[in-house]
C-alpha positions, 0 to 999 in steps of 0.5 A: 470457518473463522468468525467475521466482524466489522471492528475498528481495525477492519474498518480502518483497513477497509477504508484505507484500502478503498481509498488506495484502490480509488487512487490506483484506479484514478492513476490508471485512468490518468496513465493508461500504461500502468492499468494492469499493474494497478489492477493486480496491485489492488488485489493485495489490498482486497486480500488484506481486507477479506482476511482481516474481516475474517480475523486472520492474522495473515490479512493483517500481515499482508495489509501491513506489508503492502502498505508499509512498502508503498508508503516507505517508497513514496516517502524515502525512495522516490519523490512521489509524496513530496511532489504530491504535497507540493502540487496540493499546496499549489492547488490550495494557493491558486485554487487550480488543480494542475497535477492530479497525477501527483496529488493522488499520492497524498490520499494514497499515502494516507490510505496506506497509513490507515491500513498500517494502523488498522493492521497493527491494531488488529494484531494487538487485539488478537487473543493469542500472540504467538512466537511464530507470528514473527516468522509468519509476518516475515513470510507475508512481507517477503511474499507480498513484496515478491508479488509486487516485484513480480507484477512490476516485472510483468507490467512495468519493468521500468519501476524495478529499480525502486526495489534496489533503492528501497534496500539502500538509497545509494545503491545504483538504480539499474 
């Protein structure tokens, strides 16, 4: 059994994951038809935290894969983050929070950024870097993305078009 530790990387991964899971919960509360999608999505982050806590490189690879995919999509593929920033700025101007469903993207994006930083830091601190880690990371990224695609196909197929757009923003959204 691997040694467990609460280190800087684990604290970043854990706090970023917790923040994102709260955002997932709030989004599911506000939009009930995505509850199952967000329930299953949260498990990727739970797995990353548990594995990172056990100092498993798989936790870092899964956490980074899930977080980078979500942040990349929110920044470059859809307008979720930009809309959230717009409504957050509007709330700061007027003192009235109008679109919580959009504003939640901002802490969600920040939570994923913390997960990414923690995962990079965790991998950097590993005592042994192996050439096979590149292949393991690719496998983790493919499987994490496939899991995400699977739960979207199962729970909310209307969002599948985001995957094509992640590969290339000008590809048609089926």
